[in-house]
C-alpha positions as CSV (number, residue, x, y, z in Angstrom):
1,M,78.9,68.1,138.5
2,L,77.1,69.7,135.5
3,K,78.0,73.1,136.7
4,L,81.7,72.3,136.3
5,L,81.3,70.9,132.7
6,P,81.6,74.3,130.9
7,L,84.7,75.0,132.9
8,F,86.2,71.7,131.9
9,F,85.7,72.5,128.2
10,L,87.2,75.9,128.5
11,A,90.2,74.7,130.4
12,G,90.8,71.9,128.0
13,C,91.4,74.2,125.0
14,V,94.4,76.0,126.4
15,S,97.5,75.8,124.3
16,T,100.8,75.8,126.2
17,H,103.1,75.9,123.2
18,S,103.4,79.1,121.1
19,P,105.0,78.2,117.7
20,K,107.5,80.7,116.3
21,P,108.6,81.2,112.7
22,S,112.0,79.7,113.6
23,D,110.2,76.4,114.3
24,T,109.4,76.0,110.7
25,I,112.6,76.9,108.9
26,F,112.8,75.0,105.5
27,K,115.9,74.6,103.4
28,D,115.4,74.8,99.7
29,E,117.9,72.1,99.0
30,D,115.8,69.7,101.1
31,R,112.6,70.4,99.2
32,D,111.9,68.6,95.9
33,W,109.7,71.1,94.0
34,L,109.0,68.7,91.2
35,Q,107.5,66.3,93.6
36,V,105.4,69.1,95.3
37,Y,104.1,70.4,91.9
38,A,103.3,66.8,90.7
39,H,101.3,66.3,93.8
40,E,99.4,69.6,93.4
41,I,98.7,68.8,89.7
42,K,97.3,65.4,90.8
43,V,95.1,67.1,93.4
44,A,93.9,69.8,91.0
45,K,93.0,67.1,88.5
46,Q,91.0,65.1,91.1
47,N,89.1,68.3,92.0
48,N,88.5,69.3,88.4
49,D,90.3,72.6,89.2
50,L,91.5,73.7,85.8
51,P,93.1,77.1,86.9
52,A,95.1,75.3,89.6
53,W,96.1,72.6,87.2
54,R,97.4,75.2,84.7
55,F,99.3,77.1,87.4
56,F,101.1,74.1,88.8
57,F,101.7,72.6,85.4
58,Q,103.5,75.8,84.3
59,E,105.5,75.8,87.6
60,Y,106.4,72.1,87.0
61,Q,107.6,72.9,83.5
62,K,109.7,75.9,84.8
63,E,111.3,73.8,87.5
64,L,112.0,71.0,85.1
65,K,113.6,73.4,82.6
66,S,115.7,75.0,85.4
67,R,117.0,71.5,86.4
68,T,118.1,70.6,82.8
69,K,120.3,73.7,82.4
């Protein structure tokens, strides 16, 4: 029984589905970038990641400005 154990572990890791790029097509109109940037700002603040916070805050401001035009 113990001789078959490594074979069991190797056979259990086989993936039968190969994802393709077409499986993850996103539509820009379905994505709320303000919500995405707000989440990333919150995560950056929790992790004390100032460069990430600056980057996402600037992106948030750009998106906010583009929506008000």
